C-alpha positions as CSV (number, residue, x, y, z in Angstrom):
1,M,116.3,66.3,90.8
2,L,115.3,69.2,93.0
3,K,118.9,70.4,93.1
4,F,119.0,70.3,89.3
5,I,115.9,72.5,89.0
6,L,117.2,74.9,91.6
7,L,120.5,75.1,89.7
8,L,118.7,75.8,86.5
9,I,116.7,78.6,88.2
10,V,119.9,80.2,89.6
11,V,121.7,79.9,86.2
12,Y,118.8,81.6,84.5
13,L,118.7,84.5,87.0
14,V,122.5,85.0,86.7
15,M,122.4,85.0,83.0
16,R,119.4,87.4,83.0
17,T,121.4,89.8,85.3
18,V,124.5,89.6,83.1
19,V,122.4,90.4,80.0
20,R,120.9,93.4,81.7
21,I,124.2,94.7,82.8
22,L,125.7,94.3,79.3
23,R,122.7,96.0,77.6
24,G,123.0,99.2,79.5
25,G,123.2,98.7,83.2
26,L,120.8,98.0,86.0
27,F,117.9,100.4,86.7
28,F,119.6,102.0,89.8
29,I,122.9,102.5,87.9
30,N,121.3,104.0,84.8
31,K,118.9,106.2,86.8
32,G,121.1,109.4,86.7
33,S,121.5,109.7,82.9
34,P,118.3,110.3,80.9
35,T,117.8,108.1,77.8
36,Q,117.3,109.5,74.3
37,S,113.5,109.2,74.5
38,E,113.5,111.0,77.9
39,R,115.6,113.9,76.4
40,S,113.4,114.2,73.3
41,S,110.2,114.2,75.3
42,S,111.4,116.9,77.7
43,S,112.4,119.1,74.8
44,G,109.0,118.4,73.2
45,R,107.3,119.6,76.5
46,Q,109.4,122.8,76.3
47,I,108.3,123.4,72.7
48,E,104.7,122.9,73.7
49,E,104.9,125.3,76.6
50,A,106.5,127.9,74.4
51,D,103.8,127.5,71.8
52,Y,101.1,128.0,74.4
53,E,102.8,131.1,75.7
54,V,103.0,132.6,72.1
55,I,99.3,131.7,71.5
56,A,98.3,133.3,74.8
57,S,100.2,136.5,74.1
58,N,98.7,136.7,70.6
59,L,95.2,136.4,72.1
60,K,96.0,139.1,74.6
61,N,97.2,141.4,71.8
62,K,94.1,140.7,69.7
63,E,91.8,141.4,72.7
64,H,93.7,144.7,73.3
65,D,93.5,145.7,69.6
66,A,89.8,145.0,69.5
67,K,89.0,147.5,72.4
């Protein structure tokens, strides 16, 4: 009975590993290439930084014009 339970656990772990590999690789294999969500979030950060730079430069221009 114990051997059967251990066999079920081993089969479960093997199947889980196979499913992970088929879905897109293991974590350490897929680490080098960014996913779509990571790419979009990094481009979103670049847009936010550019927006802040434009706002800061506009504020400096308004302060200079007010003097």
